[in-house]
Residue, then its C-alpha position, 0 to 999 in steps of 0.5 A: m459506534s454500532y447500531k442495533l435492531d432488536k428481534p423481533y422486527t418485521d421484514k420492512q424494519y429489517a430492510d430499512f435498517v439494512v439500507e440506512h446502515n449497510h447501503n446508505n452508510g457502508r456499515v457491515i451487517e451482523e445478525t445474532e440470535t437476538a438482533v441484527y447489528a450495523l458495525e462501523a468499519n473499526e468494529m467487530m463482533n466478539e465471541d459472545g456476539m457483541p460488538i467491540i472495537n477491532p484491536n487490529y483495525e489500524a494495522e489492517q488498514a495499514q496493511k491494506e494501503r500498503e498493498r494498494l500502493d505496492m500494486l500502483n504502476l507507472t510505465a518505464a518511460d514515466v520512470e526514466r523520465a522522472i529520474y532524469k528531471a529529478k536527478g539528471i541520469d537516465f537508466d544507463d546512469v543507474v546501472a553504473l551508480v549500482e555498479q559503483y555501489n556494489e563494489a563497496a556494498p555493506m553486509d546485512a545483519e545476517g552477513q550477506s552482501a547488500a549488493i544489488d543483483i545487477k543482471a536482475l536490475k538490468i532485466e527489471l529495467k526493460a519491463n513495460n511497467f514499474y510496480r511500486g512493490n518491486p523491491y528494486i524500486n526501494a533499493v535504487g530509490t534509496l541509492l538515489g536519495f528518495t525516501s519511501e515516502q517520496l516514492d509512494n507519492f510519485f507512484e500515487t500522482g505520477d509527479y516527478t516533482e514528488l522526488l524533489n520534496g525531500 
């Protein structure tokens, strides 16, 4: 629910309104010709200068959360240690599994092989940091039986036991 301060108002009233709603409560301040509004996070102004619920708010928040998760990173040692603790294998074993998978890799919807580029994967495995958004994380994670949620939780916490909670 948005809050409204109708014009005319004094400089003090305006400052108090902004402090209360923006600084203290994180609402977005929008001014129109007739009033100043303090909008909740899920609100926006329509073309008529009236506050409405943003119909895309949840999708926008989900996108922001996905972007945040994709930027989480762990060291290569953290990832290899976690795979070892969760599955008893190291990066050399992962490469062998990918090579085995590639021999019988299925075709995707466009008729392209779903094989994982082994040379590119080997380069990725030499990186100092692994980012959650790297597509090899999903590909290898899926191959190892990890869900996307497990991987998100692992990168969020750095706790390998997240990979055991299937």
